[in-house]
Structures are given as structure tokens and as C-alpha cells.
C-alpha positions, 0 to 999 in steps of 0.5 A: 939480082942482076936481072932484077927479075924473080923469074931469072932462073926459069931457063932451068925449067924450060926445054932447051932442045924443044923435044919435050925432054927434061932439062938435064941442068935442072934435073941435076940441080933439083937433086943436088946437095944443098949448101950446109949453111946458106948465108948472105951478107949485106955491108954498108960501106959508109959505116965504120969509117974506112973499115966498111969497104975493107970488111966487104972484101974480107967477107967476099973472100970468106963466103964468095962475091955473089953472097955479099951485097953492097947496100949502096948498090943493092937494096935489101928490098930488091933482095926480097923482091928478086932473089928470095922470090927466085928461090921460091919459084925454083923451090915450087917447081921441084928444086930441092936445093932451092927449097932448103936454101930458102928455108934455112937462109940466114942474113949477116948485116955489117953496119950500124943500128939504122942499117940493121933496122933497114934490112929487118924492115925489108925482111919483115915484108915477108910476114905481110906477104905470107912468104915465110920463113923470115931469115934470121939476122946476125950483126957485125956492129959498125955503127956509132951506138950499136944498141941493138947489136949490144942487146943481142950479144953481137958486141958494142963495137967491131974488134980491131982484130977485124979479120979474125973477128969477121970469121968468128961472126960468120960462124956465130951467124951460122950456128948461133941460136935464134932470138925474137925481137919485137917490132913497132909500127908507127904512123906520123901525121903532120899538117900540110903546109904546101907542096914545096915543103913536102918535097924538101923533107928528107926521109930516112930509110925507116919512114915512107910517105903515105900521102894524104889521110884523114885527121884522126882525133882521139879527143885530146886535140885542142884548137882548130883541127885540119881535115887532112894531114900528110901521113908517114909510116915506118917500123922501129926496133930500138926506140923512137923519140919526139923532141930534142933527141929526135932533132939531134938524130935528124940533124946528124942524118942530114949532116952525114948525107951532105958531108959524109967525110965528117962522119968518118967513124964511131968516135967522130960520130959521137963528137958530132952527136955531142955537138948537136946535143949542145946546139939543139938541146941545151945551150944554143937551142933555137927555142932560147928566144921563145921560152915557151917552146923549150919544154914539150909540155907547151907543144904536145899532148900525150895520151895512151890507151891500155889494152884492157880499156877503150878510153884514152888516158891523158899523161901529164908532161912535166915542164922540164921534159925536153924529149920523149923516148919509147924504148924497145931495148934496154940500151939507149944512146950507145949503151946508156940505161938511165932508167935502171931497167 
């Protein structure tokens, strides 16, 4: 990882002495006993208030410094590109220990739902690159909502007795059964309003810019249509939203980046969310001067295409609807279940 080179372990395959004899280091490593339960952990030190950095130290004490990654220093995409690729190269060259580690590796993520989604998205690239198996992911919930953690039995929040809880979480990550989770690929296209505005758009980890693409019309769009649009894509695991809910979440995302000292823990984060909900959602919304913009019905057309049909079906949007949320989990907004499912 430090070399940022998937071939960093190739020295073990080379003949150090140049006499054609087998490298004794690699000969021993290739037949060495593999670790019983290979595990690495990613920690977001900005999650959980002051608990993030302390938890990172605790995990380093339990499983070793080289197996715990600080997400402000090491991106999960780098782990996939360099660390896993290095293991794969060694395994393909006959290192049985590397093969066992690569095939049985599990990943622990200490952070909120956004952090877990970031790691899952990077590991999901292994599917695209045909580099299976994809390591299963365990969670230490340090976020505000923790809906994904709650849905899969990792808890709604991290315990106050965090030292013992960290150890229990590691045991569960090693010996727990693996469950499956759907992922959804979303493409967002927006009209281009100039290069300056695009540069100022602050994207979360879940979205990436694709550049220009041709505007796709499903037959429901009205008015003058652009030929090209700016496209973004991403993967979501919990839910994605349009309207008020998305505006509140994006406002919190910007505030946390600009003033991280304000978002110091789950309780303060929930208070900030509540403030944004009032300001941008119900009482002091910017749309109050233009009543036509208060409901989504006047600014959005919603249509779906069922799996057994080739036609798009228009879905009426009631005038009272302020947000549209597409769910992948039963839990929403810190454990809420307003749909009763």
C-alpha cells in the first residue's frame, strides 16, 4: 500500500543472488501457514465524534497497525487497486498463503452509512473487473442514522463500552454468516449551465462525473429539450431521494466539509439535520416566495418501466409530495419506517 504498486511483492519472486536458485524467502512463504481469519479494517476518524480516532488505536492494538486503514489517508479504491492486486499476483505465482488470504479476506468498516457505502462501492469494482471473490463487509456503526448497520444486525449505534464492543465486533466479523445486499446503479443527467457552475459542484463519494452525454428522452419530457447534458453516476445501497430529503442531506454534507467541528457526534448531527429540515423543508424554504415550486409535481415527471413491459408508465405525483425516496432497506432516516413494511 505504501508503494502504491501492485507488484510491490515481486521481490519475493526474483532471484536475489542471480544464480538461478529459488528465492528462499518466497519458498518459505509459499508453503507457510495462512492466517486463520484474515481481516482488515477501515476507520473513518471523522465519524462518531471523538470516538473515531480512539477506536482506530484500539483496533490497531487488537489486529495490528498494518491491517487498520485510516480513510483520510488510504482510500478503499487504493486498497482494491494495490493491496488486493498484490495478493492476487503473489497467489498466481504460487504463494498458497496469499491465495488463502485473498479468498477468505473480510473487511470491517468503522463509520456511518456513507462510509460503508463508499467501501462497498470500491469493492464492487471487483465484480466489474472479474476479480472475485468480493470480500464481505462488517460494520461498526459510528454514523448518525446507521440504517444499513441496523438492517443487518450490527446495531443502531456504537456501545458506550466501546473497548469490549470493538472486540465483540471483530469476532462477529470473523465468524458471522454472510448476507447479501442489493446495489443500485443510478445515472443523473442535468442541463449544462456553463463550465463555472460544474466546477463548483461538490460531489459526495457516491457520485462521479461522467462528462457530457446525449440527452435521453423516454417520451415524457416536455418543452425545449437539450441535445447534451452533464452526466453523473453512482451506486446506492440504502436509498436515494429527490427533492426536500436530498436537499437536506446535501446541505448537511456541505456543512460537515466546511465546518467539521459542528458535526461532532450523532446527537449534534441529528440536531443539524432537524435544523436543515425546518429551513429547507417546511417553514423557511426558499420556495416560499414561489408557491409553484413547493411541490415536486410542478417540476418533475415520474414514469416507470416494468420488467415485463417495454412501455413507460406515467406515475402521477400528488401536490403535497415534497420528496421522492427509493428504498433498498426497510429502515430510513435513523430507523424510521413510515411505510409500515
